[in-house]
N, C-alpha and C positions, 0 to 999 in steps of 0.2 A: 572444551571445544568440541565442536559437532561436526561431524564428517558424512558428506554426501557422496554416494557413488554413481556414476553415470552409467545408465542403462540403454539399451537400444529399445526403442519402442515403435515398431512399425519402420517407417523410412526415417524417422528421426531419433534424437536421443532425449532422456530427460531423467531426472532425478525424484526419488522418494524422499519426504521428509517425514521423519519419526513422528510419533503422536506428541511426544515431548516438545519440540519444536513447533508443531501446529499449535498446541495450546499457549506456550511461552508466547508466541509473537501474533497470537489471535488471527491464524490463517485460516481460509476454508476453500474447497473446492471452487475453481473459477476465479480467485482472486488474481490480481495482475501484479506480478514484481518487476520493478525496473532494475536493469542489469547495468551497472556502471564500472568502467575500468579506473582503477585505482592505481597508485606506485606500488602499493602491497598485492595487487591481483585484482580480484573482482568483488563488488559489493551488489548484494541483493536487498531491494528496500522497497516497500509499497508506495513510498513518497512519490508524488508527482509535482513537477513545478506549477502545472496548472491548476492543482488544488490549493497550492500556496497562494497563488494569485487570486484565485476564487474568494479564498476566505478571507483575504485582505480587504477586497471589495465589499464583502459581505459585512465585515466590521465597521465600515464606513456607513454602510446602509442602515445596518441594524439600529445604530444610534438616532439617525434622521427620522426613521420610520418605526419607531419603538411602539407606539400605540396601535399602528396599524397592524403590526406582526403580533401583537397580543390578542387583538380580535379576531384574526386569521387563526390562530392557535386553538381558539375555543370553539 
């Protein structure tokens, strides 16, 4: 279990992530985390529904335009 402590930062509050958490979850400065309320509390995740939707659309397009994408990649 990892523990984050909330600190005052100017007029806001924030938390510092340990180097271990940053490496484990491949986080970097400027990344966006989505905050979701759950029955157990709060969940932080980099998952966004928009990305999931975009990836689904890409999967359909990828198959249809396979040759064009190969040429663009060169």
